One Martini backbone bead per residue (centre of mass of N, CA, C, O) as a GRO file, in nm:
protein
  309
    1UNK     BB    1   6.104  17.406   5.232
    2UNK     BB    2   6.202  17.252   5.523
    3UNK     BB    3   6.553  17.167   5.575
    4UNK     BB    4   6.782  16.883   5.612
    5UNK     BB    5   7.119  16.835   5.566
    6UNK     BB    6   7.308  16.525   5.472
    7UNK     BB    7   7.671  16.523   5.478
    8UNK     BB    8   8.042  16.511   5.372
    9UNK     BB    9   8.146  16.506   5.092
   10UNK     BB   10   8.202  16.637   4.798
   11UNK     BB   11   7.957  16.498   4.652
   12UNK     BB   12   7.740  16.682   4.836
   13UNK     BB   13   7.780  16.993   4.771
   14UNK     BB   14   7.601  17.053   4.510
   15UNK     BB   15   7.349  16.985   4.651
   16UNK     BB   16   7.346  17.198   4.872
   17UNK     BB   17   7.371  17.438   4.685
   18UNK     BB   18   7.113  17.398   4.530
   19UNK     BB   19   6.932  17.432   4.781
   20UNK     BB   20   7.038  17.707   4.874
   21UNK     BB   21   6.951  17.841   4.574
   22UNK     BB   22   6.666  17.800   4.653
   23UNK     BB   23   6.336  17.828   4.780
   24UNK     BB   24   6.451  17.675   4.998
   25UNK     BB   25   6.514  17.573   5.348
   26UNK     BB   26   6.817  17.557   5.517
   27UNK     BB   27   6.850  17.493   5.868
   28UNK     BB   28   7.056  17.244   5.847
   29UNK     BB   29   7.363  17.053   5.915
   30UNK     BB   30   7.476  16.713   5.873
   31UNK     BB   31   7.796  16.580   5.990
   32UNK     BB   32   8.107  16.496   6.038
   33UNK     BB   33   8.333  16.484   6.238
   34UNK     BB   34   8.617  16.595   6.305
   35UNK     BB   35   8.947  16.500   6.164
   36UNK     BB   36   9.242  16.366   6.168
   37UNK     BB   37   9.517  16.508   5.952
   38UNK     BB   38   9.803  16.434   5.867
   39UNK     BB   39  10.103  16.480   6.020
   40UNK     BB   40   9.970  16.672   6.256
   41UNK     BB   41   9.672  16.604   6.317
   42UNK     BB   42   9.471  16.797   6.207
   43UNK     BB   43   9.171  16.916   6.197
   44UNK     BB   44   8.912  16.811   5.970
   45UNK     BB   45   8.687  16.944   5.759
   46UNK     BB   46   8.427  16.899   5.585
   47UNK     BB   47   8.305  17.001   5.302
   48UNK     BB   48   8.008  17.050   5.404
   49UNK     BB   49   8.095  17.234   5.645
   50UNK     BB   50   8.236  17.454   5.474
   51UNK     BB   51   7.977  17.524   5.308
   52UNK     BB   52   7.794  17.601   5.549
   53UNK     BB   53   7.980  17.832   5.680
   54UNK     BB   54   7.981  18.011   5.428
   55UNK     BB   55   7.643  18.022   5.454
   56UNK     BB   56   7.550  18.024   5.761
   57UNK     BB   57   7.497  17.730   5.861
   58UNK     BB   58   7.405  17.507   6.077
   59UNK     BB   59   7.601  17.266   6.266
   60UNK     BB   60   7.588  16.896   6.298
   61UNK     BB   61   7.827  16.665   6.498
   62UNK     BB   62   7.759  16.358   6.558
   63UNK     BB   63   7.872  16.066   6.701
   64UNK     BB   64   7.570  15.990   6.784
   65UNK     BB   65   7.257  15.921   6.623
   66UNK     BB   66   7.115  15.824   6.909
   67UNK     BB   67   7.123  16.068   7.064
   68UNK     BB   68   6.935  16.273   7.254
   69UNK     BB   69   7.055  16.553   7.172
   70UNK     BB   70   7.025  16.514   6.870
   71UNK     BB   71   6.732  16.457   6.848
   72UNK     BB   72   6.641  16.721   6.975
   73UNK     BB   73   6.764  16.915   6.775
   74UNK     BB   74   6.609  16.810   6.528
   75UNK     BB   75   6.322  16.866   6.648
   76UNK     BB   76   6.367  17.188   6.672
   77UNK     BB   77   6.357  17.248   6.361
   78UNK     BB   78   6.109  17.146   6.201
   79UNK     BB   79   6.138  16.976   5.950
   80UNK     BB   80   5.995  16.827   5.659
   81UNK     BB   81   6.284  16.748   5.536
   82UNK     BB   82   6.527  16.498   5.453
   83UNK     BB   83   6.863  16.520   5.310
   84UNK     BB   84   7.067  16.262   5.152
   85UNK     BB   85   7.437  16.267   5.102
   86UNK     BB   86   7.683  16.095   5.189
   87UNK     BB   87   7.617  15.918   5.460
   88UNK     BB   88   7.511  15.768   5.718
   89UNK     BB   89   7.334  15.544   5.898
   90UNK     BB   90   7.004  15.576   5.995
   91UNK     BB   91   6.802  15.592   6.231
   92UNK     BB   92   6.461  15.542   6.261
   93UNK     BB   93   6.415  15.806   6.438
   94UNK     BB   94   6.526  15.999   6.216
   95UNK     BB   95   6.390  15.921   5.933
   96UNK     BB   96   6.082  15.952   6.063
   97UNK     BB   97   6.053  16.266   6.159
   98UNK     BB   98   5.966  16.385   5.909
   99UNK     BB   99   5.659  16.428   5.737
  100UNK     BB  100   5.815  16.381   5.441
  101UNK     BB  101   6.074  16.251   5.518
  102UNK     BB  102   6.360  16.055   5.378
  103UNK     BB  103   6.614  16.117   5.136
  104UNK     BB  104   6.831  15.962   4.898
  105UNK     BB  105   7.148  15.957   4.728
  106UNK     BB  106   7.233  15.736   4.455
  107UNK     BB  107   7.512  15.599   4.264
  108UNK     BB  108   7.256  15.451   4.089
  109UNK     BB  109   7.054  15.199   3.955
  110UNK     BB  110   6.809  15.093   4.126
  111UNK     BB  111   6.909  14.780   4.244
  112UNK     BB  112   7.183  14.849   4.150
  113UNK     BB  113   7.440  14.892   4.358
  114UNK     BB  114   7.433  14.817   4.644
  115UNK     BB  115   7.618  15.046   4.858
  116UNK     BB  116   7.937  15.194   4.897
  117UNK     BB  117   8.059  15.126   4.564
  118UNK     BB  118   7.906  15.199   4.282
  119UNK     BB  119   8.112  15.326   4.090
  120UNK     BB  120   8.333  15.109   4.090
  121UNK     BB  121   8.161  14.855   4.008
  122UNK     BB  122   8.054  14.951   3.732
  123UNK     BB  123   8.349  14.943   3.614
  124UNK     BB  124   8.461  14.673   3.685
  125UNK     BB  125   8.192  14.534   3.526
  126UNK     BB  126   8.139  14.695   3.250
  127UNK     BB  127   7.952  14.920   3.223
  128UNK     BB  128   7.749  15.144   3.002
  129UNK     BB  129   7.570  15.225   3.259
  130UNK     BB  130   7.425  15.470   3.482
  131UNK     BB  131   7.349  15.655   3.790
  132UNK     BB  132   7.066  15.798   3.971
  133UNK     BB  133   6.901  15.788   4.299
  134UNK     BB  134   6.603  15.850   4.453
  135UNK     BB  135   6.506  15.764   4.802
  136UNK     BB  136   6.331  15.627   5.052
  137UNK     BB  137   6.405  15.563   5.366
  138UNK     BB  138   6.488  15.252   5.509
  139UNK     BB  139   6.586  15.002   5.708
  140UNK     BB  140   6.694  14.891   5.452
  141UNK     BB  141   6.945  14.917   5.249
  142UNK     BB  142   6.872  15.050   4.949
  143UNK     BB  143   6.528  14.975   4.934
  144UNK     BB  144   6.359  15.204   4.870
  145UNK     BB  145   6.149  15.409   4.726
  146UNK     BB  146   6.136  15.551   4.419
  147UNK     BB  147   6.154  15.875   4.268
  148UNK     BB  148   6.438  15.932   4.097
  149UNK     BB  149   6.587  15.868   3.770
  150UNK     BB  150   6.922  15.880   3.614
  151UNK     BB  151   7.109  15.855   3.327
  152UNK     BB  152   7.469  15.740   3.241
  153UNK     BB  153   7.708  15.713   3.036
  154UNK     BB  154   7.979  15.488   2.973
  155UNK     BB  155   8.298  15.484   2.888
  156UNK     BB  156   8.566  15.290   2.827
  157UNK     BB  157   8.791  15.505   2.982
  158UNK     BB  158   8.651  15.565   3.239
  159UNK     BB  159   8.680  15.679   3.556
  160UNK     BB  160   8.596  15.712   3.876
  161UNK     BB  161   8.660  16.010   3.900
  162UNK     BB  162   8.496  16.102   3.648
  163UNK     BB  163   8.218  15.968   3.734
  164UNK     BB  164   8.186  16.121   4.002
  165UNK     BB  165   8.162  16.411   3.878
  166UNK     BB  166   7.909  16.355   3.696
  167UNK     BB  167   7.723  16.248   3.930
  168UNK     BB  168   7.742  16.504   4.113
  169UNK     BB  169   7.589  16.684   3.914
  170UNK     BB  170   7.336  16.517   3.854
  171UNK     BB  171   7.247  16.482   4.156
  172UNK     BB  172   7.186  16.779   4.216
  173UNK     BB  173   6.949  16.797   4.022
  174UNK     BB  174   6.773  16.571   4.140
  175UNK     BB  175   6.742  16.670   4.431
  176UNK     BB  176   6.585  16.924   4.353
  177UNK     BB  177   6.361  16.780   4.197
  178UNK     BB  178   6.263  16.619   4.438
  179UNK     BB  179   6.185  16.857   4.624
  180UNK     BB  180   5.985  16.980   4.434
  181UNK     BB  181   5.791  16.734   4.408
  182UNK     BB  182   5.721  16.704   4.710
  183UNK     BB  183   5.621  17.002   4.755
  184UNK     BB  184   5.377  16.933   4.515
  185UNK     BB  185   5.280  16.641   4.502
  186UNK     BB  186   5.443  16.503   4.211
  187UNK     BB  187   5.500  16.213   4.344
  188UNK     BB  188   5.552  15.846   4.293
  189UNK     BB  189   5.649  15.593   4.458
  190UNK     BB  190   5.861  15.322   4.375
  191UNK     BB  191   5.935  15.008   4.347
  192UNK     BB  192   6.190  14.799   4.335
  193UNK     BB  193   6.322  14.652   4.026
  194UNK     BB  194   6.496  14.380   3.971
  195UNK     BB  195   6.824  14.320   3.976
  196UNK     BB  196   7.039  14.258   4.238
  197UNK     BB  197   7.328  14.436   4.334
  198UNK     BB  198   7.651  14.473   4.468
  199UNK     BB  199   7.847  14.742   4.662
  200UNK     BB  200   8.103  14.705   4.820
  201UNK     BB  201   8.363  14.754   4.987
  202UNK     BB  202   8.683  14.839   4.931
  203UNK     BB  203   8.954  14.624   4.909
  204UNK     BB  204   9.278  14.517   4.875
  205UNK     BB  205   9.195  14.255   4.718
  206UNK     BB  206   9.059  14.438   4.471
  207UNK     BB  207   9.353  14.576   4.384
  208UNK     BB  208   9.482  14.326   4.288
  209UNK     BB  209   9.667  14.212   4.025
  210UNK     BB  210   9.580  13.960   3.781
  211UNK     BB  211   9.751  13.853   3.494
  212UNK     BB  212   9.540  13.616   3.412
  213UNK     BB  213   9.361  13.813   3.324
  214UNK     BB  214   9.215  14.006   3.118
  215UNK     BB  215   9.249  14.304   2.959
  216UNK     BB  216   8.954  14.394   3.017
  217UNK     BB  217   8.943  14.336   3.323
  218UNK     BB  218   9.189  14.513   3.397
  219UNK     BB  219   9.086  14.786   3.282
  220UNK     BB  220   8.835  14.796   3.465
  221UNK     BB  221   8.978  14.783   3.741
  222UNK     BB  222   9.160  15.035   3.702
  223UNK     BB  223   8.932  15.251   3.642
  224UNK     BB  224   8.748  15.161   3.902
  225UNK     BB  225   9.026  15.259   4.100
  226UNK     BB  226   9.042  15.551   3.976
  227UNK     BB  227   9.259  15.694   4.191
  228UNK     BB  228   9.090  15.548   4.410
  229UNK     BB  229   9.304  15.329   4.556
  230UNK     BB  230   9.427  15.152   4.343
  231UNK     BB  231   9.567  14.951   4.125
  232UNK     BB  232   9.806  14.673   4.180
  233UNK     BB  233  10.155  14.597   4.167
  234UNK     BB  234  10.483  14.446   4.123
  235UNK     BB  235  10.830  14.594   4.116
  236UNK     BB  236  11.098  14.489   4.263
  237UNK     BB  237  10.914  14.475   4.555
  238UNK     BB  238  10.724  14.721   4.453
  239UNK     BB  239  10.464  14.924   4.450
  240UNK     BB  240  10.239  14.960   4.158
  241UNK     BB  241  10.027  15.191   4.038
  242UNK     BB  242   9.738  15.168   3.817
  243UNK     BB  243   9.544  15.437   3.651
  244UNK     BB  244   9.603  15.392   3.337
  245UNK     BB  245   9.453  15.232   3.036
  246UNK     BB  246   9.487  15.005   2.740
  247UNK     BB  247   9.360  14.823   2.491
  248UNK     BB  248   9.495  14.571   2.294
  249UNK     BB  249   9.499  14.408   1.960
  250UNK     BB  250   9.706  14.202   2.097
  251UNK     BB  251   9.982  13.959   2.125
  252UNK     BB  252  10.175  13.697   2.287
  253UNK     BB  253  10.444  13.463   2.417
  254UNK     BB  254  10.421  13.571   2.683
  255UNK     BB  255  10.381  13.584   3.000
  256UNK     BB  256  10.199  13.677   3.261
  257UNK     BB  257  10.325  14.005   3.332
  258UNK     BB  258  10.493  14.074   3.083
  259UNK     BB  259  10.699  14.260   2.915
  260UNK     BB  260  10.677  14.367   2.568
  261UNK     BB  261  10.696  14.688   2.607
  262UNK     BB  262  10.971  14.949   2.650
  263UNK     BB  263  10.988  15.290   2.580
  264UNK     BB  264  11.047  15.637   2.514
  265UNK     BB  265  10.742  15.676   2.406
  266UNK     BB  266  10.551  15.539   2.657
  267UNK     BB  267  10.545  15.225   2.627
  268UNK     BB  268  10.351  14.982   2.815
  269UNK     BB  269  10.350  14.634   2.767
  270UNK     BB  270  10.124  14.375   2.871
  271UNK     BB  271  10.075  14.051   2.945
  272UNK     BB  272   9.791  13.861   2.956
  273UNK     BB  273   9.558  13.613   2.957
  274UNK     BB  274   9.421  13.822   2.729
  275UNK     BB  275   9.614  14.004   2.605
  276UNK     BB  276   9.719  14.346   2.578
  277UNK     BB  277   9.840  14.597   2.801
  278UNK     BB  278   9.836  14.944   2.829
  279UNK     BB  279  10.034  15.163   3.016
  280UNK     BB  280   9.978  15.521   3.111
  281UNK     BB  281   9.950  15.522   3.438
  282UNK     BB  282  10.136  15.594   3.748
  283UNK     BB  283  10.234  15.482   4.097
  284UNK     BB  284  10.483  15.485   4.285
  285UNK     BB  285  10.624  15.409   4.568
  286UNK     BB  286  10.637  15.731   4.714
  287UNK     BB  287  10.509  15.869   4.463
  288UNK     BB  288  10.388  16.023   4.206
  289UNK     BB  289  10.202  16.071   3.955
  290UNK     BB  290  10.245  15.928   3.614
  291UNK     BB  291  10.355  15.870   3.326
  292UNK     BB  292  10.499  15.629   3.137
  293UNK     BB  293  10.725  15.814   3.038
  294UNK     BB  294  10.828  15.914   3.310
  295UNK     BB  295  10.889  15.635   3.428
  296UNK     BB  296  11.108  15.555   3.204
  297UNK     BB  297  11.320  15.762   3.286
  298UNK     BB  298  11.365  15.637   3.606
  299UNK     BB  299  11.315  15.339   3.503
  300UNK     BB  300  11.406  15.002   3.457
  301UNK     BB  301  11.262  14.884   3.154
  302UNK     BB  302  11.201  14.556   3.002
  303UNK     BB  303  11.166  14.317   2.797
  304UNK     BB  304  11.064  14.044   3.024
  305UNK     BB  305  10.973  14.174   3.247
  306UNK     BB  306  10.819  14.127   3.576
  307UNK     BB  307  10.511  14.132   3.709
  308UNK     BB  308  10.370  14.100   4.034
  309UNK     BB  309  10.117  13.955   4.237
   0.00000   0.00000   0.00000
């Protein structure tokens, strides 16, 4: 089957490579324009573009997805199917172009967690499972008919980075399975059913730690935002990101946000609104990520010290 693949970040690369190594024909890749990055503001190519160039696949990088030139370029390819993984919102004129339609890979079990950050919100909300869904793109975002879904269990201490990597691999398998099924006319799209939940873009307000919340709520917030953008608190006026934590089955008489224990063995225990939270990994402002043990070697932290909201 003749395909056009659309994607930008690392999450999309395994899906592209799965299709590239299949019996299907990837005739072009559509990805984001190169963007300035780093101190020198040098143009940086997307991970998908880098993978496409390595495979000698033509790359389109439209600034405007509605531009006549881009639409004409796509039309000249005569692809039978468009495959979308972590790309921009497509105009109707684009996603209705191929005769077999356009499908998207989404990192949740739709209709749960429609939106930009399904991986983060599944963890922040303490879900015990998530998964991936392929679905035909329609006008309303993440509402199209489901093609294939696969579940993935979530462990109690899994971070967003770890879940991202597992879903990236699972998603690539499901993308190829979906293309194969469409090619052989062996799939019946099904309407989405069940409760709809949202997964909006993560903002700074979602990252700030409120120590009056319970240890369980804060643990889920921390792992759901780790490694990026990172949940944060303040210590002595400077931002401190907390990237890994552990719930403790104890409590104390200290106020919320107070350090209960901080010793050379690498234990930083903090009182929350309900229970104690052990801090395992942090990133001080302007510094690298480090373990709690490393942090305590360079920073003076004592029982009774207060983390600030």
